[in-house]
C-alpha positions in Angstrom: 76.0 1.6 -44.0 74.8 4.8 -45.6 71.7 2.9 -46.7 70.6 2.6 -43.1 72.1 5.8 -41.7 70.3 8.3 -44.0 66.7 7.1 -43.1 67.6 7.1 -39.4 68.9 10.6 -39.6 65.8 11.7 -41.5 63.4 10.1 -38.9 65.5 11.5 -36.1 65.5 15.0 -37.6 61.8 14.9 -38.1 61.3 13.9 -34.5 63.5 16.8 -33.3 61.7 19.3 -35.6 58.3 18.0 -34.3 59.4 18.4 -30.7 60.6 22.0 -31.3 57.4 22.9 -33.1 55.2 21.4 -30.3 57.2 23.4 -27.7 56.7 26.6 -29.6 53.0 26.0 -30.1 52.5 25.1 -26.4 54.2 28.4 -25.5 52.2 30.5 -28.0 48.8 29.0 -27.1 49.3 28.5 -23.3 46.3 29.5 -21.3 46.9 30.4 -17.7 44.6 28.6 -15.4 43.5 30.2 -12.2 44.6 27.9 -9.3 41.3 28.6 -7.6 39.5 26.5 -10.2 41.4 23.4 -9.2 40.9 24.1 -5.5 37.1 24.6 -6.0 36.9 21.5 -8.1 38.5 19.5 -5.4 36.0 21.0 -2.8 33.1 19.6 -4.9 31.9 16.0 -4.4 32.7 15.0 -8.0 29.2 13.7 -8.5 29.1 15.3 -12.0 25.3 15.1 -11.8 24.6 18.4 -13.6 22.2 19.6 -10.9 24.1 22.9 -10.7 23.2 23.6 -14.3 26.8 22.9 -15.6 28.3 19.9 -17.4 30.1 18.7 -14.3 32.1 19.7 -11.2 35.1 20.9 -13.2 32.8 23.0 -15.5 31.0 24.4 -12.5 34.3 25.3 -10.7 35.5 27.1 -13.8 32.2 29.0 -14.1 32.4 30.2 -10.5 35.8 31.7 -11.1 35.5 33.0 -14.7 31.8 33.7 -15.0 30.8 34.6 -11.4 28.4 31.7 -11.0 26.7 31.4 -7.7 28.7 29.4 -5.1 25.7 27.5 -3.6 24.5 25.5 -6.6 26.0 22.2 -5.7 23.1 20.1 -4.2 25.1 17.0 -3.3 27.8 19.1 -1.7 25.3 21.2 0.2 26.5 23.6 2.9 29.9 22.1 3.2 30.8 22.6 -0.4 29.3 26.1 -0.5 31.3 27.0 2.6 34.6 25.7 1.2 34.1 27.5 -2.1 33.3 30.8 -0.2 36.5 30.3 1.8 38.6 29.8 -1.3 37.1 32.9 -2.9 37.3 35.0 0.3 33.6 35.8 0.2 30.7 35.2 2.6 29.1 31.8 2.4 25.8 31.8 0.5 22.8 30.1 2.0 22.0 26.6 0.7 18.4 25.5 0.7 18.2 21.8 1.4 16.4 20.0 -1.4 15.0 16.5 -1.9 13.4 14.4 -4.6 9.7 13.5 -4.4 7.7 11.0 -6.4 4.5 12.8 -7.6 2.4 9.7 -7.6 0.4 7.6 -5.1 -0.5 4.9 -7.6 0.8 1.8 -5.8 -0.4 -1.7 -6.6 -3.5 -1.1 -4.4 -4.6 1.9 -6.4 -3.9 1.0 -10.0 -4.4 -2.1 -12.1 -1.9 -4.0 -14.2 -3.3 -4.2 -17.7 -0.8 -6.8 -18.9 2.2 -8.7 -17.6 5.4 -7.3 -19.1 7.8 -10.1 -19.9 10.7 -8.0 -21.2 13.5 -6.2 -19.5 12.4 -4.9 -16.1 12.9 -1.3 -17.0 10.6 1.7 -16.8 11.9 3.0 -20.1 11.5 -0.5 -21.8 7.9 -1.0 -20.6 7.0 2.6 -21.5 7.4 1.7 -25.1 4.6 -0.8 -24.9 1.3 1.1 -24.8 2.8 3.6 -22.4 3.3 1.1 -19.6 1.6 -1.9 -18.1 -0.4 0.1 -15.5 -3.9 1.4 -15.9 -2.5 5.0 -15.3 -0.2 6.0 -18.1 1.0 9.1 -16.2 2.1 7.6 -12.9 5.1 5.7 -11.6 5.8 2.6 -13.6 7.5 1.0 -10.6 10.4 -0.9 -12.3 13.0 1.1 -10.5 15.0 2.9 -13.1 15.3 5.8 -10.6 16.5 3.5 -7.8 19.1 2.0 -10.2 20.8 5.4 -10.8 20.6 6.6 -7.2 24.1 6.4 -5.7 22.9 7.3 -2.2 20.3 4.5 -1.7 17.6 7.1 -1.3 15.0 5.4 -3.5 13.3 2.1 -3.0 10.3 0.5 -4.8 7.6 -0.9 -2.7 4.2 -2.2 -3.9 5.0 -1.0 -7.4 5.7 2.6 -6.4 9.1 4.4 -6.1 9.6 6.1 -2.7 12.2 8.6 -1.6 13.9 8.7 1.8 14.5 12.5 2.1 17.3 12.3 4.7 19.3 10.2 2.3 18.5 12.2 -0.8 21.0 14.8 -2.0 18.8 16.2 -4.8 21.3 15.4 -7.5 18.5 14.9 -10.0 19.7 11.7 -11.6 16.4 10.0 -10.7 14.5 12.9 -12.4 16.3 12.3 -15.6 15.9 8.5 -15.4 12.1 8.6 -15.0 10.4 8.3 -18.4 7.1 9.5 -17.0 8.5 12.6 -15.4 6.9 11.9 -12.0 9.9 12.7 -9.9 10.6 16.3 -9.0 13.1 18.2 -6.8 11.5 20.3 -4.0 12.7 22.2 -0.9 13.1 19.8 2.0 11.1 22.1 4.2 8.2 22.0 1.8 5.9 19.3 3.2 2.7 19.7 1.1 2.7 17.8 -2.2 0.2 16.8 -4.8 1.0 13.1 -5.3 -0.5 12.8 -8.7 0.7 13.5 -12.3 -2.3 12.5 -14.3 -3.5 14.9 -17.0 -6.8 13.2 -17.7 -10.1 14.6 -16.4 -11.3 13.6 -13.0 -13.5 10.7 -14.2 -10.8 9.1 -16.3 -8.2 9.6 -13.6 -10.2 7.9 -11.0 -11.0 5.0 -13.3 -7.2 4.5 -13.8 -6.2 5.2 -10.2 -8.1 5.2 -6.9 -5.9 7.9 -5.5 -5.7 10.3 -8.4 -6.4 14.0 -8.4 -9.9 14.9 -9.6 -9.0 18.4 -10.8 -12.1 19.7 -8.9 -10.4 22.9 -7.8 -11.6 22.8 -4.2 -7.9 23.1 -3.1 -7.5 26.1 -5.4 -10.6 27.9 -4.1 -9.7 27.2 -0.5 -6.0 28.1 -0.5 -5.7 31.5 1.3 -2.3 32.1 -0.2 -3.2 31.5 -3.8 -0.6 28.9 -4.0 -2.5 26.2 -5.8 -3.8 26.2 -9.4 -5.2 23.4 -11.4 -3.2 22.8 -14.6 -3.8 20.0 -17.0 -6.5 18.6 -14.8 -4.4 18.3 -11.6 -3.4 20.6 -8.8 0.0 22.3 -8.9 1.6 24.0 -5.9 3.6 27.2 -6.1 6.3 26.7 -3.4 7.1 30.4 -3.4 3.6 31.0 -2.0 2.8 27.8 0.0 3.0 28.1 3.8 2.4 24.4 4.5 -0.8 25.4 6.3 -2.4 22.1 5.3 -5.8 23.5 4.2 -5.5 21.9 0.8 -4.7 18.5 2.4 -7.8 18.6 4.5 -10.0 20.0 1.6 -9.0 17.5 -1.1 -11.8 14.9 -1.5 -9.6 12.5 -3.4 -6.8 12.7 -0.8 -4.3 13.3 -3.6 -2.6 16.1 -1.6 -0.3 14.9 1.2 2.0 16.1 3.9 5.3 14.4 3.1 
């Protein structure tokens, strides 16, 4: 009888001791959590997209309370989330600027040529490994839809080999930006309607050989912009949204028609 009783008592005693130690440790290292963190986290859409600059919704909620992070950084949550957060904190609601994704490329199947038929996995990242892609332009949209695959809001479709964004469906979460291996997707203010739909870094001649709709880098838009909002960088025009007034002069001036109202 004692042969079995002693091991049982030893194991039981170890269990009790471990329980006591765990209780003591939990009391000593207990960190009080501000209840507002949980409430703010619940007010967020739980997209965990990272567009706010934090690891996820919970991390952002904690940063708002403990670090004083701005309350209007959640793009998917928009005005509703910012208003709820402000109410929880008892502060005035911060303005939320509506944003949307845009594909900085016009190179559909009518503008670029397919240099070879890719027989592997229909993925932009996969074909990118082969000579930079199958298209004649190595800087444009590859068109296999990696961006559309990660969009939870159905805001991106691929037509004629070119990804296209429906602004009214887009919440600017940024997942498509991270999914694009050619970095042709950007987040812009929804109210900004003037866009350079080209990402080529080649000179004008090489760009036009690769794509019939590419930017020439001729600087006509730069010289004619009355607000100084356009500069040519890496052989293509770049718009400074802080200065742009959507006047449309650059759209009318561009001989390549690479600048559009979107």
